[in-house]
KOLDOKE-425442 format. One record per residue: residue number from 1; residue in three letters; chain; x, y, z of N, C-alpha, C in turn. Coordinates in steps of 0.1 Angstrom, whole numbers, always signed. Each point is the difference from the previous one (the first is absolute). Example, Ala and Ser with C-alpha at 12.3 -4.5 7.8 and 13.67 -1.06 7.14 Angstrom:
BEGIN
   n res chain  n.px  n.py  n.pz ca.px ca.py ca.pz  c.px  c.py  c.pz
   1 ALA     A  +132   -57   +78    -9   +12    +0    +9   +12    +0
   2 SER     A    -4   +11    -7    +9   +11    +0    -8   +11    +8
REM end
This chain:
BEGIN
   n res chain  n.px  n.py  n.pz ca.px ca.py ca.pz  c.px  c.py  c.pz
   1 UNK     A +1216  -743 -1049   -12    +2    -9    +3   -14   -10
   2 UNK     A   +10    -5    +0    +4   -12    -9    -8   -13    +5
   3 UNK     A    -6    +0   +14    -6   -11    +3   -16    +3    -4
   4 UNK     A    -5   +14    -3   -11    +1    -5    -2    -4   -16
   5 UNK     A    +9    +7    -7    -1    -3   -14    +1   -14    -3
   6 UNK     A    +8    -9    +8    +2   -14    -3   -14    -7    +3
   7 UNK     A    -7    +6   +12   -10    -6    +3   -11    +0   -10
   8 UNK     A    -1   +12    -6   -13    +0   -11    +3    -2   -11
   9 UNK     A   +15    -6    -5    +5    -3   -14    -9   -10    -6
  10 UNK     A    -5   -11    +7   -10    -7    -6   -14    +3    -4
  11 UNK     A    -2   +10    +5   -16    +5    -3    -2    +4   -13
  12 UNK     A    +9    +6   -10    -2    +2   -14    +1   -13    -8
  13 UNK     A    +4   -11    +4    +2   -12    -7   -15    -5    +1
  14 UNK     A   -10    +4    +9   -15    -6    +0    -8   +12    -2
  15 UNK     A    +4   +10    -5    -8   +11    -7    -5    +6   +10
  16 UNK     A    +7    +3   +12    -1   +10   +12    +5   +12    -1
  17 UNK     A    -2   +10    +2    +6   +13    +1    +4    +3   +14
  18 UNK     A   +13    -2    +5    +2    +5   +13    +0   +16    +3
  19 UNK     A    -1    +7   -10    +0   +14    +3   -13    +4    +9
  20 UNK     A   -11    -1    -1   -12    +2    +8    +1    -3   +14
  21 UNK     A    +6   -13    +0    +1    -7   +14   +10   +10    +7
  22 UNK     A   +14    +2    -5   +10    +6    +8    -5   +14    +3
  23 UNK     A    -6    +8   -10    -4   +12    +2   -11    +1   +14
  24 UNK     A    -9   -10    +0   -11    -1   +12    +8    -2   +14
  25 UNK     A   +13    -5    -1    +9    -1   +12   +10   +10    +2
  26 UNK     A    -1   +12    -9   +10   +10    +1   +15    -6    -1
  27 UNK     A    +1    -8    -9   +13    -5    -3    +3    +2   -15
  28 UNK     A   +12    +8    -2    +5    +5   -13   +12    -6    -2
  29 UNK     A    +0   -10    -8   +12    -8    -5   +11    +8    -6
  30 UNK     A    -3   +10    -5    +9   +11    -7    +8    +9    +9
  31 UNK     A    -5    -3   +12    +9   +10   +10   +11   -13   +10
  32 UNK     A   +11    -1    -3    +8    -9    +5    +3    +1   +15
  33 UNK     A    +1   +16    +4    +3    +2   +13   -11    -1   +10
  34 UNK     A   -13    -5    -2   -11    +1    +7    +0   -12    +6
  35 UNK     A    -1    -2   +14    -1   -14    +6   -14    -1    +0
  36 UNK     A    -6   -14    -2   -12    -1    +1    -3    -9   +14
  37 UNK     A    -9    +8   +10    -2    -5   +13    -5   -14    -1
  38 UNK     A    +5    -8   +10    -3   -15    +1   -16    -2    -2
  39 UNK     A    -8    +5    +8   -12    -2    -1    -6    +0   -14
  40 UNK     A    +5   +11    -7    -4    +2   -15    +4   -10    -8
  41 UNK     A   +14    -4    +2    +6   -12    -6    -9   -11    +2
  42 UNK     A    -4    -5   +11    -8   -11    +3   -13    +1    -7
  43 UNK     A    -7   +12    -1   -12    +1    -5    +3    -3   -14
  44 UNK     A    +9    +6    -9    +2    -2   -11    +2   -15    -4
  45 UNK     A    +9    -8    +7    +1   -12    +0   -13    -8    -1
  46 UNK     A   -10    +2   +10   -11    -7    +0    -8    +3   -12
  47 UNK     A    -3   +13    -5    -7    +6   -10    +4    -6   -14
  48 UNK     A   +13    -1    -1    +4    -7   -13    -5   -14    +0
  49 UNK     A    +3    -9   +10    -5   -14    +1   -14    +0    -4
  50 UNK     A   -10   +10   +10   -12    -1    -5    -5    +2   -13
  51 UNK     A    +7   +11    -6    -4    +2   -14    +2   -10   -10
  52 UNK     A   +14    -6    +0    +4   -11    -7    -6   -14    +2
  53 UNK     A    -5    -3   +12    -4   -13    +8   +12   -10    +1
  54 UNK     A   +11    +7    +2   +13    -7    +0   +10    +4    +9
  55 UNK     A    +2   -10   +12   +12    +3   +11   +13    +3    -5
  56 UNK     A    +0    -3   -13   +13    -1    -6    +3   +13   -10
  57 UNK     A   -11   +10    -1    +2   +12    -4    +1    -2   -16
  58 UNK     A    -4   -10    -5    +0    +0   -15   +14    -4    -6
  59 UNK     A   +10    -4    +8   +14    +1    -5    +5   -15    -3
  60 UNK     A   -11    -9    +3    +6   -15    -4   -10    -7   -11
  61 UNK     A    +4   -11    -4    -8    -5   -12   -16    -4    +5
  62 UNK     A    +0    -4   +10   -14    -2    +8    -3    +9   +12
  63 UNK     A   -14    +3    +1    -3   +10   +10    +3    -9   +14
  64 UNK     A    +3    +9   +10    +1    -7   +15   -14    +2    +6
  65 UNK     A    -8   -10    +1   -13    +5    +4    -1    +7   +13
  66 UNK     A   -10    +8    +2    -5    +7   +13    +0    -9   +11
  67 UNK     A    +6    +0   +11    -3    -7   +10   +15    -8    +3
  68 UNK     A    +9    -1    -9   +10    -9    -1    +9    +6   +13
  69 UNK     A    +1   +12    +2    +9    +5   +11    -8    -6   +13
  70 UNK     A   -12    -1    +2    -5    -4   +12    +3   -14    +3
  71 UNK     A    -1    -9   -11    +3   -14    +2   +16    -2    +0
  72 UNK     A    +8    +8    -3   +14    +1    +2    +3    +2   +16
  73 UNK     A    -8    +9    +5    +2    +3   +16    -5   -11    +5
  74 UNK     A   -11    -6    -2    -4   -11    +7    +6   -13    +2
  75 UNK     A    +6    +0   -16    +9   -13    -1   +12    +0   +10
  76 UNK     A    +7   +12    +1   +11    +3    +8    -2    +0   +16
  77 UNK     A   -11    +5    +3    -4    +3   +13    +2   -12    +9
  78 UNK     A    -6   -11    -7    +2   -15    +8   +13    -6    +0
  79 UNK     A    +8    +4    -3   +15    -6    -2    +7    +4   +16
  80 UNK     A    +6   -12    +3    +9    +2   +11   +12    +9    +2
  81 UNK     A    +6    +3   -12   +10    +7    -2    +1    +8   -11
  82 UNK     A    +6    +9    -5    +5    +7    -9    +3    -7   -12
  83 UNK     A    +6    -9    +3    +5   -10   -12   -10    -6    -5
  84 UNK     A   -10    -6    +7    -9    -6    -4    -9    +8    -7
  85 UNK     A    -3   +12    +6    -9   +10    -5    +4    +4   -16
  86 UNK     A   +14    +1    -2    +5    +4   -13    -1   -12    -8
  87 UNK     A    +0   -11    +4    -3   -13    -9   -14    +1    -5
  88 UNK     A    -8    +3   +10   -16    +1    -5    -1    +9   -10
  89 UNK     A    +7   +12    +3    -4   +11    -9    +7    -4   -15
  90 UNK     A   +12    -6    +1    +5    -4   -13    -8    -8    -7
  91 UNK     A    -7   -10    +7   -11   -11    -9   -11    +8    -4
  92 UNK     A    -6   +10    +8   -12    +7    -4    +3    +9   -12
  93 UNK     A   +11    +7    +2    +4    +8   -11    +1    -6   -14
  94 UNK     A    +5   -10    +2    +3   -10   -14   -13    -2    -6
  95 UNK     A   -11    +0    +6   -13    -1    -4    -5   +10    -9
  96 UNK     A    -1   +12   +10    -6   +13    -5   +12    +8    -7
  97 UNK     A    +9    -2    +1   +10    +9    -7   +13    -7    -5
  98 UNK     A    -2    -9   -10   +13    -7    -7    +7    +7    -7
  99 UNK     A    +0   +12    -3   +11    +8    -5   +11    +3    +5
 100 UNK     A    -1    -1   +16   +11    +3    +8    -1   -11    +9
 101 UNK     A   +12    -8    +0    +0   -12    +8    +7    +3   +12
 102 UNK     A    -6    -1   +12    +7    +1   +13    +9   -11    +7
 103 UNK     A    +9    +3    +3    +9   -11    +7    +8    +4   +13
 104 UNK     A    +2   -12    +8   +10    +7   +12    +9    -8    +1
 105 UNK     A   +16    +3    +0    +9    -5    +2    +9    +2   +14
 106 UNK     A    +6   -11    +5    +5    +1   +13   +11    -7    +0
 107 UNK     A   +13    +6    +6   +12    -9    +1    +7    +9   +13
 108 UNK     A    +1    -9   +11    +4    +6   +13    -6   +10    +5
 109 UNK     A    +6   +11    +2    -6   +11    +5    -7   +11   -10
 110 UNK     A    +3    -4   -13    -6    +9   -11   -10    -6    -6
 111 UNK     A    -9    +8    -4   -13    -3    -7    -2   +10   -12
 112 UNK     A    -8    -4    -8    -3    +7   -14   -14    -3    -4
 113 UNK     A   -11   +13    -4   -10    -1    -3    +2    +2   -16
 114 UNK     A    -4    -8    -9    +1    +2   -15   -11    +1    -5
 115 UNK     A    -2    +9    -9   -12    +3    -9    +5    -2   -15
 116 UNK     A    -4   -10    -6    +4    -3   -13    -9    +3   -12
 117 UNK     A    +3    +5    -8    -9    +4   -13    -1   -12    -9
 118 UNK     A   -11    -7    -1    -3   -11    -7    -6    +2   -15
 119 UNK     A    -6   +12    +0    -3    +4   -12    +2   +14    -1
 120 UNK     A    +6    +6   -12    +4   +14    -1   -12    +9    +3
 121 UNK     A    +2    +8   +10   -10    +9    +2    -1   +14   -12
 122 UNK     A   +10    +2    -6    -1   +10    -8   +13    +0    -9
 123 UNK     A    -4    +4   -15   +14    +1    -8   +11    +7    +6
 124 UNK     A    -1   +12    +7    +9    +5    +6    +3    -3   +13
 125 UNK     A   +10    -2    +6    +3    -6   +13    +1   +10    +9
 126 UNK     A    -1   +13    -3    +0   +12    +7   -14    +6    +1
 127 UNK     A    -8    -5    -6   -15    +8    +0    -3    -1   +12
 128 UNK     A   -11   +11    +2    -2    +5   +13   -10   -11    +6
 129 UNK     A    -9    -7    -8    -8   -11    +5    +6   -12    +5
 130 UNK     A   +10    -4    -7    +9   -11    +3   +10    +2   +12
 131 UNK     A    +5   +13    +1    +9    +5   +13   -11    +0   +12
 132 UNK     A   -12    +6    -2    -8    -2   +12    -6   -13    +4
 133 UNK     A    -2   -11   -11    -3   -12    +2   +10    -7   +13
 134 UNK     A   +11    +1    -3   +11    -5   +11    -1    +9   +12
 135 UNK     A    +0   +13    +0    -1    +7   +12   -12    -2    +7
 136 UNK     A   -11    -3    -5   -14    +0    +8    +2   -16    +4
 137 UNK     A    +5   -10    -7    -3   -13    +7   +10    +0   +11
 138 UNK     A   +14    +2    +0    +9    +2   +12    -7    +7   +11
 139 UNK     A    -5   +11    -4    -6   +10   +12   -11    -8    +6
 140 UNK     A    -8    -7    -9   -12    -5    +7    +4   -15    +9
 141 UNK     A   +10    -7    -6    +5   -12    +9    +6    +6   +11
 142 UNK     A    +9    +9    -1   +10    +5   +10    -9    +7   +10
 143 UNK     A   -13    +9    +0    -6    +9    +7   -11   -11    +7
 144 UNK     A    -4   -10    -7   -10    -9    +7    +8    -9    +8
 145 UNK     A   +12    -4    -2    +8    -9   +10    +3   +10   +14
 146 UNK     A    +5   +12    -2    +3    +9   +11   -13    +1    +9
 147 UNK     A   -13    +1    -6   -12    +2    +9    -2   -14    +6
 148 UNK     A    +1   -12    -8    -3   -12    +7    +8    -2   +13
 149 UNK     A   +13    +3    -3    +7    -6   +14    +0   +14    +9
 150 UNK     A    -4   +11    -4    -1   +12    +9   +13    +7    +3
 151 UNK     A    +8    +2   -13   +12    +7    +4    +6    +3   -14
 152 UNK     A    +8    +8    -2    +8    +5   -10   +11   -13    -5
 153 UNK     A    -1    -2   -11   +12   -10    -7    +8    +7    -9
 154 UNK     A   +15    +0    +5    +7    +8    -7    +4    -9   -13
 155 UNK     A    +2    +7   -12    +4    -7   -11   +17    +4    +0
 156 UNK     A    +7   -11    -1   +12    +5    -1    +6    +5   -16
 157 UNK     A    -4    -4    -9    +1    +7   -14    -9    -6   -10
 158 UNK     A    -4    +8   -10   -10    -6   -11    +7    +4   -12
 159 UNK     A    +1    -9   -10    +2    +0   -13   -11    +1    -9
 160 UNK     A    -1   +11    -6   -12    +2    -9    +2    -4   -14
 161 UNK     A    -9    -5    -7    +4    -6   -16    -4   +11    -9
 162 UNK     A    +5   +14    +3    -2    +9   -11    +9   +11    +3
 163 UNK     A    +4    +9    -7    +7   +13    +0    -7    +8   +11
 164 UNK     A   +11   +10    +5    -4    +7   +12   -10   +10    -4
 165 UNK     A   -14    -1    +5   -10   +10    -3    +2   +14    +5
 166 UNK     A    -7   +10    -3    +2   +14    +3    -4    +1   +14
 167 UNK     A    -8    -8    +9    -6    +1   +12    +9   -11    +8
 168 UNK     A   +10    -4    -7   +10   -10   +10    +3    +8   +12
 169 UNK     A    +5   +10    +2    +3    +7   +13    -9    -4   +11
 170 UNK     A   -14    -1    -4    -9    -6   +12    -2   -14    +3
 171 UNK     A    +8    -6    -6    +2   -15    +4    +6    -2   +14
 172 UNK     A    +8   +11    +4    +7    -1   +12   -11    +1   +12
 173 UNK     A    -8    +5    -2   -14    +1    +9   -10   -10    -1
 174 UNK     A    +0    -5   -13   -11    -9    +1    +6   -16    +2
 175 UNK     A   +10    -3    -7    +7   -13    -1   +12    +0   +11
 176 UNK     A   +13    +4    -5   +12    +1    +6   +10   +12    -9
 177 UNK     A    +8    +4    +8    +9    +9    -9   +12    -9    -7
 178 UNK     A    -1   -11    +4    +8   -10   -10    -4    -7   -12
 179 UNK     A    -7    +8   -10    -6    -3    -9    +7    -2   -13
 180 UNK     A    +2   -10   -11    +9    +2    -8   -12    -4   -15
 181 UNK     A    +6    +5   -10    -8    -2   -12    +8    -8   -11
 182 UNK     A    -4   -13    -2    +9    -9    -5    -5    -5   -15
 183 UNK     A   -14    +2    -2    -8    -4   -13    -2   -17    +4
 184 UNK     A    -2    -5   -10    -4   -14    +0   -14    -5    +2
 185 UNK     A    -4    -8    +3   -15    -5    +3    -4    -4   +16
 186 UNK     A   +13    +3   +11    -3    -5   +12    +2   +12   +10
 187 UNK     A   -10    +3    +9    +3    +9   +12    +5    -8   +10
 188 UNK     A    +9    +3    +5    +5    -7   +14    +4   +10   +11
 189 UNK     A    -8    -6   +11    -2    +9   +14    +8   -11   +10
 190 UNK     A   +10    +7    +5    +6    -6   +11    -2    +3   +15
 191 UNK     A    +0   -11    +7    -3    +5   +15    +4   -11   +10
 192 UNK     A    +1    +2   +12    +6    -9   +10   -10   -11    -1
 193 UNK     A    +4   -13    +1    -7   -11    -2    -8    -3   +14
 194 UNK     A    +7    +5   +10    -8    -2   +15   -14    +6    -1
 195 UNK     A    -3    +8    -8   -13    +8    -1   -11   -10    -3
 196 UNK     A    +5   -10   -10   -11    -8    -2    -4   -11   +11
 197 UNK     A    +5    +0    +9    -2    -5   +13   -12    +5    +9
 198 UNK     A    -3   +12    -3   -10   +11    +7   -11    -7    +0
 199 UNK     A    -9    -1   +11   -14    -5    -1    -8   +12    -5
 200 UNK     A   -13    -7    -8   -10   +13    -3    -7    +1   +13
 201 UNK     A    -2   +14    +1    -5    +4   +13   -13    +6    -1
 202 UNK     A    -6    +1   -10   -13    +7    -5   -11   -13    +1
 203 UNK     A   -12    +7    +5   -12    -9    +0   -11    +5    -9
 204 UNK     A   -11    -8    +1   -11    +2    -9    -6   +15    +2
 205 UNK     A    +0    +4   +13    -5   +14    +3    +8   +10    -6
 206 UNK     A   +15    -1    +3    +6    +9    -5    +2    +0   -17
 207 UNK     A    -4   -12    -6    -2    +1   -14   -13    +7    -6
 208 UNK     A   -10    -1    +8   -13    +4    -3    +2   +17    +0
 209 UNK     A    +6    +4   +10    +6   +17    -1    +7    +2   -12
 210 UNK     A    +9    -9    -1   +11    +5   -10    -6    +1   -15
 211 UNK     A    -9   -11    -1    -6    +0   -14    -9   +12    -3
 212 UNK     A    -4    +9   +10    -7   +12    -4   +10    +9    -7
 213 UNK     A    -5    +2   -14    +9   +10    -7   +12    -8    -9
 214 UNK     A    -2   -14    +3   +11    -6    -9    -7    -4   -13
 215 UNK     A   +10    -2    -9   +12    -2    +0   +10   +12    -2
 216 UNK     A    -6   +11    +0   +11   +14    +0    +5    +2   +11
 217 UNK     A    -6    -6   +12    +5    +3   +14   +14    -5    +0
 218 UNK     A    +4   -10    -5   +13    -5    -2   +11   +10    -2
 219 UNK     A    -2   +10    -8    +7   +10    -3    +3    +7   +11
 220 UNK     A    -7    +3    +9    +2   +10   +13    +8    -8   +11
 221 UNK     A    +4   -13    -3    +4    -8   +13   +14    +5    +2
 222 UNK     A    +8    +5    -8   +14    +3    -1    +2   +13   +12
 223 UNK     A   -12    +9    -2    +0    +9    +9    +0    -2   +15
 224 UNK     A    -8   -13    +3    +0    -5   +14   +13    -8    +4
 225 UNK     A    +1   -11    -9   +12    -7    +2   +14    +6    +1
 226 UNK     A    +0   +11    -4   +14    +7    -3    -1   +13   +10
 227 UNK     A    -5    -1   +13    -4    +9    +7   +13   +10    +3
 228 UNK     A   +11    -5    +1   +11    +9    +4    +4    +6   -11
 229 UNK     A    +1    -5   -13    +2    +8   -13    -9   +12    +1
 230 UNK     A   -14    -4    +4    -9   +15    -3    +3    +8   +10
 231 UNK     A    +4    -2   +14    +3    +7   +11   +14    +8    -3
 232 UNK     A    +7    -6    -5   +15    +8    -3    -4   +10   -12
 233 UNK     A    -7    -5   -10    -3   +10   -12    -7   +14    +7
 234 UNK     A   -11    -3    +6    -8   +11    +6   +10    +9    +8
 235 UNK     A    +8    -6    +9    +7   +10    +9   +11    +6    -9
 236 UNK     A    +6    -4   -11    +9    +7    -7    -7   +12    -7
 237 UNK     A   -12    -5    -6    -8   +11    -6    -4    +9    +9
 238 UNK     A    -4    +0   +10    -6   +10    +9   +11    +9    +6
 239 UNK     A   +13    -5    -2   +11    +7    +7    +5   +10   -13
 240 UNK     A    -2    -2   -11    +4    +8   -10    -2   +16    +2
 241 UNK     A   +10    +7    -4   +14    -2    -7    +9    -5    +9
 242 UNK     A    -2    -1   +13   +11    -7    +9    +2   -15    -7
 243 UNK     A   +10    -4    +0    +6   -13    -4    +3   -10   +12
 244 UNK     A    -9    -7    +2    +1    -8   +13   +11   -13    -3
 245 UNK     A    +8    -3    +9    +9   -10    +0    -8   -12    +5
 246 UNK     A    +8   -11    -4    -5   -16    +4    -1    +1   +15
 247 UNK     A   +11    +6    +7    -1    +1   +15   -13    +8    +8
 248 UNK     A    -1   +10    -9   -12   +11    +4   -13    -7    -1
 249 UNK     A    -1    -8   -10   -13    -9    -4    -2   -10   +12
 250 UNK     A   +12    -8    +1    -3   -10    +9    -4    +6   +15
 251 UNK     A    +7   +13    +4    -2    +3   +14   -16    +3    +0
 252 UNK     A    -4    +8   -12   -17    +3    +1    -8   -12    -1
 253 UNK     A    +5   -10    -3    -6   -16    +0    +0    -6   +10
 254 UNK     A    +6    +4   +13    +6    -4   +11    +6   -15    +0
 255 UNK     A    +9    -1   -12    +7   -12    -4   +16    +4    -1
 256 UNK     A    +7   -10    +1   +13    +2    -5    +5    +1   -13
 257 UNK     A    +8    +6    -5    +4    +1   -15    +3   -15    -8
 258 UNK     A    +3    -7    +9    +2   -15    -4   -12    -8    +0
 259 UNK     A    -9    +4   +11   -13    -7    -5    -9    +4   -11
 260 UNK     A    +3   +15    +0    -7    +7   -13    +4    -7   -13
 261 UNK     A   +16    -1    -2    +6    -7   -14   -10   -13    +3
 262 UNK     A    +1    -9   +10    -3   -13    -3   -15    -1    -4
 263 UNK     A    -8    +8    +6   -15    -1    -4    -1    +5   -15
 264 UNK     A    +7    +9    -3    -2    +5   -16    +5   -11    -7
 265 UNK     A   +11    -6    +4    +4   -13    -8   -10    -8    -3
 266 UNK     A    -7    -4   +12   -10   -11    +0   -10    +3    -9
 267 UNK     A    -5   +12    -1   -10    +7    -9    +7    +2   -15
 268 UNK     A   +13    -2    -2    +6    -2   -14    +2   +15    -4
 269 UNK     A    +4    +8    +9    +3   +15    -3   +13    +5    +8
 270 UNK     A    +4   +11    -2   +11    +6    +9    -6   +14    +1
 271 UNK     A    +8    +8   +11    -3   +14    +1    +6    +7   -11
 272 UNK     A   +10    -2    -5    +4    +8   -13    -9    -3   -11
 273 UNK     A    -6   -10    -4    -8    -4   -10   -15    +9    +3
 274 UNK     A    -3    -1   +10   -15    +7    +3    +3   +18    -1
 275 UNK     A   +11    +4    +7    +3   +15    -2    +0    +3   -16
 276 UNK     A    +7    -7    -7    +3    +3   -16   -13    +0    -6
 277 UNK     A    -9   -10    +5   -11    -3   -10   -11   +11    +4
 278 UNK     A    -1    +3   +13    -7   +12    +5    +5   +14    -8
 279 UNK     A   +11    +3    +0    +5   +13    -6    -2    -1   -16
 280 UNK     A    +0   -12    -6    -1    -1   -13   -16    +3    -4
 281 UNK     A   -10    -7    +9   -13    +3    -3    -3   +14    +2
 282 UNK     A    +6    +7   +12    -4   +14    +1    +6    +9   -11
 283 UNK     A   +12    -4    -3    +7   +10   -11    -7    -3   -14
 284 UNK     A    -6   -11    -3    -8    +1   -13   -12    +6    +4
 285 UNK     A    -7    -1   +10   -12    +8    +1    +2   +14    +0
 286 UNK     A   +11    +5    +5    +0   +15    +2    +5    +7   -12
 287 UNK     A    +8    -7    -8    +4    +2   -15   -12    +1    -8
 288 UNK     A   -10    -9    +4   -11    +0   -12   -12   +10    +5
 289 UNK     A    -2    +3   +13   -10    +6    +5    +3   +15    +5
 290 UNK     A   +13    +2    +2    +1   +15    +4    +9    +5   -11
 291 UNK     A    +2   +14    +4    +9    +7    -9   +12    +5    +9
 292 UNK     A    +3   -10   +11   +11    +3    +7   +14    +1    -6
 293 UNK     A   +11    +7    +3   +12    +0    -5    +5   -16    +3
 294 UNK     A   +12    -3    -8    +7   -13    +3    +7    +2   +13
 295 UNK     A    +5   +12    +2    +7    +3   +14   -11    -4   +11
 296 UNK     A   -10    +5    +0   -12    -1   +11    -6   -14    +1
 297 UNK     A    -1    -7    -9    -3   -13    +0   +11    -7    +7
 298 UNK     A   +13    +0    -4   +12    -6    +7    -2    +4   +15
 299 UNK     A    -2   +13    +4    +3    +5   +13   -14    -9    +9
 300 UNK     A   -11    +2    -6   -12    -5    +5    +2   -16    +4
 301 UNK     A    +9    -8    -8    -2   -13    +1   +16    -4    +8
 302 UNK     A    +7    +9    +6    +8    -4    +9   +12    +2    -5
 303 UNK     A    +5    +2   -13   +12    +0    -7    +8   +11    +7
 304 UNK     A   +14    -3    +1    +9   +13    +6    +2    +8   -12
 305 UNK     A    +2    -5   -11    +2   +10   -11    -9    -6   -14
 306 UNK     A    +0   +10    -7    -7    -4   -14    +7   -11    -8
 307 UNK     A   +14    +1    +1    +7   -11    -9    -3   -14    +5
 308 UNK     A    -3    -2   +13    -2   -14    +4   -13    -3    -1
 309 UNK     A    -9   +10    -5   -16    -4    -4    +2    -3   -15
 310 UNK     A    +7    +9    -8    +2    -6   -15    +6   -12    -2
 311 UNK     A    +7    -7    +8    +7   -12    -1    -8   -12    +4
 312 UNK     A    -8    +6   +11   -12   -10    +1   -10    -3    -9
 313 UNK     A    -4   +13    -6   -12    -2    -8    +4    -5   -13
 314 UNK     A   +14    +1    -4    +3    -4   -13    +3   -15    +2
 315 UNK     A    +1    -6   +12    +2   -14    +4   -14    -7    -1
 316 UNK     A   -10    +8    +3   -13    -6    +2    -6    -1   -14
 317 UNK     A    +2   +11    -8    -7    +2   -13    +7    -2   -12
 318 UNK     A   +13    +2    +3    +8    +0   -15    +0   +14    -4
 319 UNK     A    -4    +9    +5    -2   +15    -7    +2   +10    +9
 320 UNK     A    +3   +12    -1    +1   +12   +11   -15    +4    +4
 321 UNK     A    -2    +6    +9   -11    +6    +5    -6   +10   -11
 322 UNK     A    +6    +9    -9    -4    +9   -10    -5    -9   -11
 323 UNK     A    +6    -8    -3    -3   -11   -12   -14    -5    +3
 324 UNK     A    -1    -6   +11   -12    -4    +5   -12   +10    +1
 325 UNK     A    +3   +12    +4   -12   +10    +0    -4    +4   -17
 326 UNK     A   +13    -3    -7    -2    +8   -15   -10   -12    -5
 327 UNK     A    +2   -14    +2    -7   -10    -7   -13    +1    +4
 328 UNK     A    -4    +4   +13   -13    +1    +4    -7   +12    -5
 329 UNK     A    +8   +12    -1    -8   +10    -6    +0    -2   -15
 330 UNK     A    +8    -9    -8    -4    -1   -13   -10   -11    -3
 331 UNK     A    -8    -6   +12    -8    -9    +0    +4   -14    -4
 332 UNK     A   +12    -2    +2    +7   -12    -1    +1    -9   +14
 333 UNK     A    -5   -11    +2    +4    -7   +12   +15    -2    +0
 334 UNK     A    +4    +2   +12   +14    +1    +4    +6   -17    -3
 335 UNK     A   +11    -1    -8    +4   -15    -1   +13    -2    +4
 336 UNK     A    +0    -6   +12   +12    -3    +9    +9    -8   -11
 337 UNK     A   +14    +3    +1    +8    -9    -6    +1   -11    +6
 338 UNK     A    +3   -12    -7    +4   -13    +5   +11    -2    +8
 339 UNK     A    -2    -6   +12   +11    +0    +9    +7   -13    +3
 340 UNK     A   +11    -6    +2    +3   -13    +4    -5    -6   +13
REM end
């Protein structure tokens, strides 16, 4: 839900109330356990832009004119390689989005994409709008790059210039499990430099189809470009309360455990992080929406004993399952403790 609250954070600055828009899409930001389906998230993305007339969600000093995303796509499309495409993106974004400067650094086999804050986006460095601005631009550039070269591009690690947000556990599925929160003014995403030499594979016909539903459609690319992550998550969920091992999942996917590990690593994830993220989502949802006992929830999620579930839940949220439920019952949104 953190991605949603960040996306609409700029609306009140421009005298727009996000509540009716969220309600029309059946999105309740007060329900932290509820997942927003990707199609509804994409619809929200496009409707916020339409209401504000700004593809930058009202988060920057100057509006990003509608149509900017299409021109960004067209500019990168004609490049011979990803390196040239990213350089074109850098130059274009410097014109329409000067508050965040894009740069590419390369040394040997290592490369970095850097997003540098050239103007303070908010007085509070951890403000939802500022956090989302960095999240959004990284996701936009990364997703578009994946689509243009026709494959997932693994991020080795990302340093985010703000404190760990409440929805940071989702970063493992959106960016990489190797995420750090270091403050400052620069986001640094590291990846293998050989990826820069990949050719741009999409053509005008593919772009015409892709632009239907854009720019919100960019938010749906991860589900396609992270196909192995999605298949593993689905298999684990459908098997519950049985707890599948990595070898069992690999066998069902007709691949070796080593191949499964490699493909998940290429998509910036791992079997462990997928399994834990799924259990966390289901645990929050069931504690919020059902009256099931803690023991039953633990059993339904495949934990061998309730104490193991307690340890996991406290690690996710900074509080016990009972305290989480008490806060919900009292009308207070659960406030996870800060974690290193």
